[in-house]
Rosetta silent file (secondary structure, phi, psi, omega in degrees, C-alpha in Angstrom):
SEQUENCE: ESRDVVLELRHENRIANFLVAVDENDAKGACAIVACEKGVVQLWDLAGFDQGEVYASLRSLKHWEIALPIVLLVVSFFQVGSFAFGPDIRWRQSVRRPVTWTRELSLGDWIMRLHFEEESLVLMSIVSTQ
SCORE:     score description
SCORE:     0.000 S_00000001
   1 L     0.000  129.309 -178.727   12.299   37.125  -77.132 S_00000001
   2 L   -96.760  149.355  177.838   15.377   38.251  -75.163 S_00000001
   3 L  -124.910  143.459  177.687   17.030   36.323  -72.386 S_00000001
   4 L   -88.285  146.137  175.163   19.226   37.661  -69.635 S_00000001
   5 L   -76.391  119.870 -178.195   22.618   36.151  -68.891 S_00000001
   6 L   -90.815  -39.192 -175.383   22.254   34.447  -65.521 S_00000001
   7 L  -151.009  136.589  177.945   25.728   32.978  -65.142 S_00000001
   8 L  -117.214  123.865 -179.133   28.971   33.191  -67.089 S_00000001
   9 L  -108.124  114.795 -177.162   31.482   30.336  -66.809 S_00000001
  10 L   -97.759  139.485 -179.489   34.976   31.271  -67.981 S_00000001
  11 L  -127.259  148.328  176.498   37.505   28.660  -69.129 S_00000001
  12 L   -80.581  -27.192 -176.555   41.206   28.838  -69.940 S_00000001
  13 L  -111.828  163.479  178.177   40.916   26.134  -72.616 S_00000001
  14 L   -71.090  136.936 -177.112   38.594   25.620  -75.562 S_00000001
  15 E   -79.539  129.171  178.944   35.441   23.658  -74.658 S_00000001
  16 E   -99.038  -34.663 -179.380   35.097   20.240  -76.353 S_00000001
  17 E  -153.444  154.541 -174.078   31.860   19.055  -74.702 S_00000001
  18 E  -145.794  134.352  179.515   29.265   20.406  -72.288 S_00000001
  19 E  -142.348  134.722  174.077   26.546   18.668  -70.251 S_00000001
  20 E  -106.435  128.815 -177.341   24.022   19.991  -67.730 S_00000001
  21 E  -140.687  174.086  176.796   22.887   17.443  -65.147 S_00000001
  22 E  -106.389  124.800  179.164   21.370   17.194  -61.665 S_00000001
  23 E  -122.906  100.348 -177.488   23.776   16.289  -58.867 S_00000001
  24 L   -78.453  -18.569 -176.732   21.946   15.874  -55.563 S_00000001
  25 L   -80.608  -52.969 -174.776   25.051   14.747  -53.663 S_00000001
  26 L  -101.581  -49.395 -175.592   27.581   17.563  -54.187 S_00000001
  27 L   -83.919  -16.808 -177.680   25.945   20.428  -56.064 S_00000001
  28 L    56.201   42.190  179.548   22.502   19.967  -54.459 S_00000001
  29 E   152.348 -146.512 -176.657   20.887   20.723  -57.789 S_00000001
  30 E   -70.982  144.602  176.415   21.920   21.553  -61.326 S_00000001
  31 E  -143.113  158.771  177.347   25.565   21.278  -62.351 S_00000001
  32 E  -116.356  130.062  175.356   27.543   21.674  -65.554 S_00000001
  33 E  -105.669  115.404 -174.341   30.125   19.144  -66.650 S_00000001
  34 E  -117.443  121.305  177.526   32.552   20.841  -69.029 S_00000001
  35 E  -104.728  125.582 -178.600   35.204   18.902  -70.962 S_00000001
  36 E  -102.981  163.865 -174.774   38.009   20.977  -72.463 S_00000001
  37 L   -67.640  -27.339 -176.222   40.355   20.113  -75.324 S_00000001
  38 L   -90.384   21.081  175.961   43.532   19.866  -73.231 S_00000001
  39 L    85.433   17.895 -179.994   42.189   16.988  -71.105 S_00000001
  40 E  -103.750  134.144  174.692   40.600   19.054  -68.327 S_00000001
  41 E  -122.610  129.064  179.284   37.115   18.287  -66.981 S_00000001
  42 E  -124.509  142.744  175.679   35.437   20.721  -64.579 S_00000001
  43 E  -110.327  121.723 -177.095   32.192   20.424  -62.636 S_00000001
  44 E  -108.027  138.304  173.807   30.411   23.722  -62.033 S_00000001
  45 E   -83.129  127.371 -177.857   27.651   24.325  -59.502 S_00000001
  46 L  -109.541    1.716 -177.240   24.683   26.030  -61.213 S_00000001
  47 L  -136.919  159.722  174.916   22.302   26.379  -58.265 S_00000001
  48 L    86.515 -172.623 -176.728   22.267   27.723  -54.725 S_00000001
  49 L   -70.628  -22.592  179.403   24.328   30.376  -52.958 S_00000001
  50 L  -100.153   30.408  179.362   27.588   28.975  -54.393 S_00000001
  51 L   -58.008  133.099  179.976   26.365   29.196  -57.970 S_00000001
  52 L    90.540    4.574 -179.087   29.236   29.454  -60.482 S_00000001
  53 L   -91.920  138.138  173.201   31.759   27.680  -58.261 S_00000001
  54 E   -82.009  117.441 -179.364   33.994   24.900  -59.593 S_00000001
  55 E  -107.622   -2.224  172.149   33.562   22.071  -57.111 S_00000001
  56 E  -157.057  142.364  179.064   35.585   19.416  -58.949 S_00000001
  57 E  -143.646  128.841  179.567   38.357   19.541  -61.511 S_00000001
  58 E  -124.193  155.386  175.765   40.067   16.617  -63.232 S_00000001
  59 E  -147.904  159.144  176.348   42.849   16.471  -65.773 S_00000001
  60 L   -74.706  149.457  176.557   44.724   13.892  -67.829 S_00000001
  61 L   -74.138  145.386  173.818   48.133   12.768  -66.617 S_00000001
  62 L   -81.498  162.012 -177.424   51.177   14.028  -68.440 S_00000001
  63 H   -59.404  -40.908 -178.850   53.653   11.483  -69.837 S_00000001
  64 H   -68.325  -28.017  177.884   56.249   12.227  -67.163 S_00000001
  65 H   -71.956  -25.923  176.354   53.629   11.720  -64.421 S_00000001
  66 H   -78.182  -40.869 -175.408   52.992    8.212  -65.723 S_00000001
  67 H   -80.345  -27.034 -173.513   56.704    7.320  -66.006 S_00000001
  68 H   -58.276  -46.294  179.181   57.924    8.930  -62.769 S_00000001
  69 H   -60.697  -36.105  179.294   56.677    6.235  -60.312 S_00000001
  70 H   -67.577  -44.190  179.019   58.301    3.500  -62.412 S_00000001
  71 H   -62.239  -43.244  179.415   61.612    5.390  -62.585 S_00000001
  72 H   -64.269  -36.873  177.571   61.567    6.007  -58.824 S_00000001
  73 H   -65.154  -43.185  178.990   60.907    2.316  -58.156 S_00000001
  74 H   -65.861  -44.124  178.872   63.847    1.255  -60.342 S_00000001
  75 H   -61.981  -43.380  179.070   66.184    3.840  -58.769 S_00000001
  76 H   -62.806  -40.311  178.747   65.136    2.756  -55.259 S_00000001
  77 H   -59.207  -47.664 -178.845   65.726   -0.896  -56.156 S_00000001
  78 H   -70.631  -31.644  176.505   69.287   -0.201  -57.297 S_00000001
  79 H   -65.370  -47.580  179.792   69.994    2.051  -54.310 S_00000001
  80 H   -63.986  -41.774  178.410   68.928   -0.613  -51.833 S_00000001
  81 H   -62.147  -40.054 -179.717   70.831   -3.278  -53.776 S_00000001
  82 H   -70.363  -33.237  177.437   74.010   -1.209  -53.816 S_00000001
  83 H   -72.558  -40.308 -176.220   73.811   -0.547  -50.073 S_00000001
  84 H   -74.852  -34.944 -174.227   73.075   -4.179  -49.185 S_00000001
  85 H  -118.128   19.399 -179.546   75.626   -5.793  -51.501 S_00000001
  86 L   -74.827  170.990 -176.903   78.222   -3.057  -51.860 S_00000001
  87 L   -70.428  -17.385 -178.682   81.935   -3.490  -51.094 S_00000001
  88 L   -80.685  -14.686 -179.564   81.677   -1.691  -47.743 S_00000001
  89 L   -82.668  125.934 -178.497   79.417   -4.333  -46.208 S_00000001
  90 L   -91.160  110.719  177.500   81.453   -6.959  -44.315 S_00000001
  91 L  -102.792  152.958  174.907   80.031  -10.434  -44.910 S_00000001
  92 L   -62.912  154.521 -177.617   81.292  -13.662  -43.308 S_00000001
  93 H   -62.521  -34.040  179.254   83.657  -15.658  -45.517 S_00000001
  94 H   -66.194  -27.414  178.209   81.137  -18.501  -45.858 S_00000001
  95 H   -84.522  -31.331 -173.855   78.677  -16.032  -47.318 S_00000001
  96 H   -82.608   -9.595 -175.409   81.230  -14.261  -49.534 S_00000001
  97 L   -59.191  150.656 -177.716   82.530  -17.316  -51.391 S_00000001
  98 L   -65.531  143.450 -179.659   82.074  -17.227  -55.177 S_00000001
  99 L  -124.095  130.537  171.882   78.915  -18.750  -56.556 S_00000001
 100 L  -135.885  155.734 -179.434   78.415  -20.097  -60.040 S_00000001
 101 E  -138.905  119.810 -177.948   75.638  -22.144  -61.560 S_00000001
 102 E  -128.754  133.536  176.775   76.128  -24.129  -64.746 S_00000001
 103 E  -139.109  147.772  174.380   73.654  -26.390  -66.544 S_00000001
 104 E  -116.007  132.437  176.206   73.652  -28.048  -69.932 S_00000001
 105 E  -116.666  133.294  179.204   70.484  -28.599  -71.885 S_00000001
 106 E  -127.651  141.767  177.263   70.488  -30.836  -74.925 S_00000001
 107 E  -142.045  100.520 -176.348   67.877  -31.380  -77.594 S_00000001
 108 L    65.838 -125.340  178.774   69.005  -33.629  -80.414 S_00000001
 109 L   -84.191   -4.369 -176.545   72.206  -32.174  -81.867 S_00000001
 110 E   -93.479  131.145  174.337   71.760  -28.910  -79.988 S_00000001
 111 E  -126.720  125.947  179.329   73.529  -28.370  -76.680 S_00000001
 112 E  -116.778  125.357  179.047   72.941  -25.187  -74.723 S_00000001
 113 E  -104.998  123.853  176.836   75.187  -24.364  -71.780 S_00000001
 114 E  -103.821  126.795 -179.767   73.836  -21.949  -69.141 S_00000001
 115 E  -135.510  121.737 -179.113   76.445  -20.358  -66.899 S_00000001
 116 E  -120.411  137.260  175.957   75.606  -17.711  -64.300 S_00000001
 117 L   -90.793  174.845 -175.031   78.027  -15.787  -62.132 S_00000001
 118 H   -58.369  -44.939 -174.800   77.441  -14.648  -58.585 S_00000001
 119 H   -62.656  -42.586 -178.291   76.169  -11.159  -59.424 S_00000001
 120 H   -71.656  -32.331  177.290   73.450  -12.368  -61.784 S_00000001
 121 H   -67.240  -40.694  177.404   72.310  -15.085  -59.349 S_00000001
 122 H   -62.877  -44.530  179.529   71.926  -12.527  -56.558 S_00000001
 123 H   -63.203  -41.874  178.410   69.971  -10.243  -58.882 S_00000001
 124 H   -64.531  -38.425 -179.722   67.744  -13.145  -60.009 S_00000001
 125 H   -69.937  -35.227  177.478   67.037  -14.167  -56.402 S_00000001
 126 H   -66.247  -44.428 -179.392   66.135  -10.593  -55.443 S_00000001
 127 H   -66.450  -39.409 -176.154   63.763  -10.277  -58.385 S_00000001
 128 H   -73.196  -22.474  179.966   62.152  -13.685  -57.802 S_00000001
 129 H   -82.402  -12.290 -177.080   61.367  -12.999  -54.109 S_00000001
 130 L   -92.736    0.000    0.000   59.342   -9.876  -54.849 S_00000001
C-alpha cells in the first residue's frame, strides 16, 4: 500500500527525538515536537491553514550566555565602587580619616589576630548591605 507525502519538515540539525501530540491552545490540533542533537527543540503545526509552520523554537544556552550576566554584574559593581570611592570624590575630613579594625581571638595556646584596613572594611560593608 503506498502513502503520499503530506508534509515535509526540514531541519538544519540531526533529529534526536520526535513526538506528535495534540495542542488545542496554540496549534489548534496536531503538532510535532522535534528535539535535535544540538539542543534545539521546535514545535511544528501539523493542522490547519498554517500547516508546516514552526510556532515555537527553543535552544540550550551557550556557556558564554550563562556567564555573561555574572561578569556584567561584577564589572558594574567595581565601576560603581570606583566612582563612589575614587580619589576624585571630595569627602569631608571626618569621613576620610583612616579606619582600622583589629581583634584578637584566642583558643588555648592559639592566638589569632585579625587586622583590617580601610579599603577592606568598605568593601565588606558594601557586600554585607546587598
